[in-house]
N, C-alpha and C positions, 0 to 999 in steps of 0.2 A: 135181751136174751143172748146167751152165748151161742157160738157156732154149733150147728147140729151135724151129726153123722147120718148115714142112710137110715139106720134103725131108729134113731131118735126122731127123724123127720116123720117116719111112719107112725111112731108112738104119739107124737103131737096131734096128728090127724085123728088117731083113734081116741085120744082123750077128749078132743073137741066134740067128736060124734057121740061117743058112748057116755061121757060124764057130763058134758055141758049141754048135750042135746042139739048141737048145731048139725044139721043134716049135711051129708057129703055134697049134695047138690048145691046147697047154700055156700059151702066153702069154695066150690068150683066157680060159682057165679061171682063171689067176692074176688077171687083170684083173677078171673078174666077181666072183670070190670076195672080193678085196680091197675092191672097191666095195661089196659087200654088207655087209662088216664096218663100213664107214663109214656106210652107210645105216641099219643096225640100231641104231647108237648113239642115233639120234633117237627110237626106239620109236614109229614111225608106226603108226597103226591099220590102214592099207592103203596100197598103192602102185599107181600107174598108170604103165606104161612105154610111151612113144611110140617106135616102132621103124621104121627104114627097112630097107635091104637089105644094107648092107656090114658091115664088122667092128664098127662102132659098134653096129649092131643085134645082132650076135652077142654082144657084151658084155652087151647088155640081156637076151638069152635066157638067158645064164648067170646073170645077176643074178636073173632071175625064178625059176630053178630053186633057187638057194640061198635065196631068200626063202621058197620053199615048204618047204624043209627046216627053216626056223626058224619055220614056221607063221605067217608074215606074209602076209596075203592080197594077191595081185597080179593085175592085169589087163594083158595085153599088147594094145596097139593097134597092129596091123600096117598100115602105111601103103602097102604095096606088095603086089602079087600074090605069093603064096608061091612060085609057079613061077619068079619072078625071083631068088630066093635062090640062093646058090652058096657053095662052099668051106666054111670053118669056120662061117660064119653058118648055112648050110643044115644042117650037122651038128648044131649046137646047137638049131636049130629042130625038127629031127626028134626029138631027145630030149624036148623040151617037149611035142610032140604026144602022147607016150606017157604023160604025167603029167596029173593033174587040175588043169590050168592053164586059166584063162579067156582065150581069144584072140578078139579082136574085129577083123574084117577091114573096112577102110574104103578108099574111094578118093575122088577129088575130087567124085563125084556125091553121096556120102552122109556125108562126113566131119563136116560141121557138125551134121547131125541126129543122127548116132551119138554124137558126143562130148557133145552137149547132154543126152543121156539119163543121163550119169554124174553122180552127186551127189558133190561134193567139199566138204571143209571143212579147217580149219587143222590137223587131226590127221593128215592124209594127205600123201603126197608124189607129185609128178609128175616122172618121170625122162625126160630128153631123151637118147634113143639114136638120133637121126635121121640126122645127117649126118657127125659126126666131123671130124677135122682136114683131111680131103680136101675138105670142102664149100667151095665158092666161089660168090659171086654171090647173087642174090636167091633164097630158097627157093621152089621151084615147088610148085604144088598136088599133093597135099593137104598137104604139109609146111607150106606157108604158112598154111593155115587151122588146122592143129594147133598151130602156134606161137602164133597169135593167141588161140586158145581157152585154151591153157595159161597165157598171161600174164594172162588175166582171172580165173583161179581163185584161191580163197583158200588152196589147198594150198601146201605148201613145194615149191619148184622146185629140182631138182638136175640139172646137166648132166654127162654122162659124156664126159670128155676135153676137150670144148669146147662152149660153147653153139651150137646150130644157128643159122646166120645170121651168126656172128662169124668174120671172116677170121683164120686162124691166124697169118699172117705180119704183117699190117698192123694188126690189132686193130680194123679198121673193121667197124661193125655194119650189116647190111642191114636193110631194112624188109620183114617183121618179123625180129627176132632174139629167141631164147629168153632171157628175163630170169631167169637162175639166181640163187638165193640162196647156192648152193654149187656149185662145180665140182670134180669128182674127175678129175684129169688124170693120164695115165699117164707114168711114168718121170721126167719133168721138166716144169716149167712151160713154157708156149709163149710165144714171143717177142712175139706180139701182145697178150698179157695185160698187158704193161708200159705200154701206152698208157692214158692217163687215161680216155678215153671208153669203154674196154673194161670197166673195173672195175664199172660199173653193170649189166653183163650177166653177168660171171663170178661176182659175189658173193665169198664166201670160197673161195679156191683151196686145195685139198688135193692134194698130189702122192702118187700111189698107186704102191706098189712092186709090180711084176709079175714080179720074179725076175731082172731083167737087172742084172748088176753095174755100178756106175757107171763103172768103168774101160772 
């Protein structure tokens, strides 16, 4: 499959749901499990997931659950009020709350102090599940501070679908943009990834199969 822009990525999901009958929850489950497979290959000692409120965050919630089944310690940093979650992201968040998963709630008033309490090292991973392909423009607080914090850490950085702060269509990076060493992107690579400036933010790009036939 060729590279997709933002609108085409949404269209692929729509076709899978409306024409193939694959539920959006199934797509999110497939994405989260496939990403977990790729993450587990690294044999990280533990994982920190930075999560917003959309489908990108929902993927993160699924990843956290599958890490738990593999006995890989994970901490969810939720950068929004849980009341703002909806749809499939809310469903998967609700599942997580019933499991022994550590969830840390932060906002722009305490994000820096909360994140600075976390000890990180090169054996760990920080996973970007903040904005996804729909993200445009400069990341607002507390995403702004979370990205800056992540970029300072010695941990291995992985973006889910696209690094937060990077424009899916143009490949233009905002200040700040999550500096991933690996990007796990769904269905097909994104058109902005082909831009030379984008490569320092995407790192190694791996296309993740979520069960949508290429045709």
